[in-house]
N, C-alpha and C positions, 0 to 999 in steps of 0.2 A: 504494500500500500504506500509506503514512504517513497518508493521510486516513482510511482504513478503521480503522487503529489508533486514531487520534485520536477518531473518531466513537464507537468502541467504548468507550474510556475515559470520554469525556464522558457517554455514555448510562448506563454502569454507576455512575458516581460522582455524577451529578447527576440528569438527567431524560432519558428516551428521546427526547423531542422535540428537546432540545438536540443530541444526537448526530446525529439525522437531518437537522438543519438546517445542519450544518457546510458541506456543499457549497454551499448557498444563500448562506451568509455569505461564502464564498470567492469565489463568482461575483460577488456585489455589490461586492467589494473586490479584484477580480482584479488590477488594476495594482499595488496595494500588495503583494499576495501574490507576484506575479511579480518585482517589484523586490527584495523580500527574498530570494526564492529565487535570483535572479541574483547578488545581492551575496554570498550565502553560497557559491555555486558558483564565484565568481571566484577564479582561481588565486592572486591576491595575498592573499586572505583566508585561504587554507589551510584551508578548511572550517570556519572560525569560525561557530558556529551561533547565538550569542547574539542577533544581530540578527534572524535568522529567527524564533526562538522569541518574542522580544519582539513582532514584527510580527504573528505568527500569533495570539498571545494578544490583541493589540489588536483584531484582526479579530473574534475571538470575542466579546470584551467589547462592542464597538460593536454587534454583531448582537443580543446578549442585551438590551442596553439598548433598542435599537430595537423589539424584540419584546416588551418589558416583562416579561422574565424577572427583571430586576434593576432597582433604582431608582437 
């Protein structure tokens, strides 16, 4: 559900293609995404989401640069 919401927000605020390509970006950086998700879900971190948000945005930014949406 979170990916759907993220895709929707990205497509509405930026470009439809960016929203559609979110799954591809995550797939290309799956280990980074899963590590951030695991870190956030670890009981010792008590659901601290900052690391996940940072890593999630990093994945998106790397993908946008790779696809030449940004310089």
